[in-house]
C-alpha positions in Angstrom: 57.2 8.1 26.0 56.8 7.0 22.4 53.4 5.8 21.1 53.8 3.4 18.2 52.0 4.1 14.9 50.2 0.7 15.3 48.7 1.8 18.6 47.5 5.1 17.1 45.8 3.3 14.2 44.2 0.7 16.6 42.8 3.3 18.9 41.5 5.4 16.0 39.7 2.3 14.5 38.1 1.4 17.8 37.0 5.0 18.4 35.6 5.2 14.8 33.7 1.9 15.3 32.2 3.1 18.6 31.2 6.4 17.0 29.4 4.6 14.2 27.8 2.2 16.6 26.4 5.0 18.8 25.2 7.0 15.8 23.4 4.0 14.5 21.6 3.5 17.8 19.8 6.8 17.2 18.7 6.0 13.7 15.1 4.7 13.2 15.4 1.7 11.0 11.7 0.8 11.0 10.1 0.7 7.6 7.1 3.0 7.6 4.8 3.9 4.7 2.8 6.5 6.6 4.9 9.2 4.9 2.9 8.8 1.7 -0.2 10.1 3.4 -0.7 13.7 2.2 1.3 13.2 -1.0 -0.1 13.1 -4.5 -0.3 9.8 -6.3 2.7 9.3 -8.7 2.2 8.2 -12.2 1.6 4.5 -12.5 0.6 1.9 -15.0 -0.9 -1.4 -13.9 -2.5 -4.0 -16.2 -6.1 -5.1 -15.8 -6.7 -8.5 -14.2 -8.6 -10.0 -17.2 -6.9 -8.3 -20.2 -3.7 -6.6 -21.3 -5.1 -3.1 -21.1 -3.3 -0.7 -18.8 -4.9 1.4 -16.0 -3.0 4.7 -15.4 -3.1 7.6 -13.0 -5.0 9.5 -15.7 -7.8 7.0 -15.4 -8.6 8.2 -11.9 -11.7 10.3 -12.1 -11.7 13.9 -10.7 -15.2 13.7 -9.3 -14.9 10.7 -6.9 -12.7 9.3 -4.2 -10.8 6.1 -4.9 -9.9 3.3 -2.6 -7.1 1.1 -3.8 -7.3 -2.3 -2.2 -4.4 -4.7 -2.5 -5.5 -8.3 -2.1 -5.0 -11.9 -3.1 -7.1 -15.1 -3.2 -4.6 -16.9 -1.0 -4.8 -14.1 1.7 -7.1 -15.1 4.6 -7.3 -11.5 6.0 -8.5 -10.5 2.5 -11.5 -12.8 2.9 -12.2 -11.3 6.3 -12.4 -7.7 4.9 -14.3 -8.6 1.8 -17.8 -7.9 3.3 -16.6 -4.3 4.2 -15.5 -3.8 0.6 -18.9 -5.1 -0.6 -20.6 -2.5 1.7 -18.3 0.3 0.5 -19.2 -0.6 -3.1 -22.6 1.0 -2.5 -21.1 4.4 -1.9 -21.8 6.8 -4.9 -18.8 9.0 -4.0 -16.2 6.2 -4.1 -14.7 4.0 -6.7 -12.9 0.9 -5.5 -9.8 -0.3 -7.4 -8.7 -3.8 -6.6 -5.1 -4.7 -7.2 -4.6 -8.5 -7.2 -1.2 -9.2 -5.7 1.1 -12.1 -6.7 -1.8 -14.3 -7.5 -3.0 -16.6 -10.3 -5.6 -15.1 -12.6 -7.9 -18.1 -12.3 -7.7 -18.1 -8.5 -8.4 -14.4 -8.4 -11.4 -14.7 -10.6 -12.8 -17.6 -8.6 -12.4 -15.6 -5.4 -14.4 -12.7 -6.9 -17.0 -15.0 -8.4 -17.6 -16.8 -5.0 -17.5 -13.8 -2.7 -18.7 -11.0 -5.1 -16.8 -8.4 -6.9 -16.6 -5.1 -5.0 -14.2 -3.5 -7.5 -15.0 -0.9 -10.2 -11.6 -1.8 -11.7 -9.7 -5.1 -11.1 -6.0 -4.8 -11.8 -3.1 -7.3 -11.4 0.4 -7.0 -9.9 1.6 -10.5 -10.7 5.2 -9.9 -9.4 4.5 -7.4 -6.7 6.6 -4.6 -8.3 3.7 -2.2 -9.2 2.3 -1.8 -5.6 5.7 -0.8 -4.3 4.9 2.7 -5.6 2.2 2.9 -2.9 4.4 1.6 -0.1 2.8 -1.8 0.1 4.8 -4.4 2.0 2.0 -6.8 2.9 -1.6 -7.5 2.1 -4.3 -6.6 2.6 -3.6 -2.9 2.4 -6.0 -0.1 1.3 -5.2 3.5 0.3 -7.8 6.2 0.1 -7.2 8.9 -2.5 -9.2 12.1 -2.7 -10.7 13.8 -5.8 -7.4 15.7 -6.4 -5.5 12.4 -6.4 -3.9 13.0 -3.0 -3.4 10.1 -0.6 -5.5 10.9 2.5 -5.4 7.7 4.4 -3.7 4.3 4.5 -5.1 1.2 6.1 -2.7 -1.7 6.8 -4.3 -5.0 7.4 -7.9 -6.0 6.8 -10.5 -3.3 6.8 -12.9 -3.5 9.8 -16.0 -1.7 10.9 -14.1 1.2 12.3 -12.2 1.6 9.0 -15.5 1.5 7.2 -16.9 4.3 9.3 -13.6 6.4 8.8 -13.8 5.9 5.0 -17.5 6.9 4.9 -16.8 10.0 7.0 -13.8 11.0 4.7 -15.6 10.5 1.4 -18.8 12.2 2.6 -17.1 15.1 4.3 -17.3 17.5 1.4 
């Protein structure tokens, strides 16, 4: 009984395809940014919203927590969370850094003028390439950084009252 070379090749290709298929079933393909929690903030440079100066990792103070909030004027959930950010602004142990995402400068400034400006620093990521460093894939997102510049929490979606309480607890723990 002779097996032709063509049959061997065909069976090998089918076996290989099935092997790849079953191995791929066990691979988690979901995009997750939770792995950044617990890591130190990488070096970054993001321009300010209203001038061409650059904010860098070195500009983070060592005596306060920082909340990075990625937002846009066109983002309805960003409007929903704005009152929470305004309340957090009153915290002495926290600096809030707003990163305006894929927005027009005029619209961003009008948004802050109308609703109030909760940010100690207002930065701009016009093309969405700077916030990738923080694992941002949608807005609003907020990232809490401790005094040693380590990411201690990430909030995906608009901040709510529970998030507000969690942030207060974390920044007032020590």
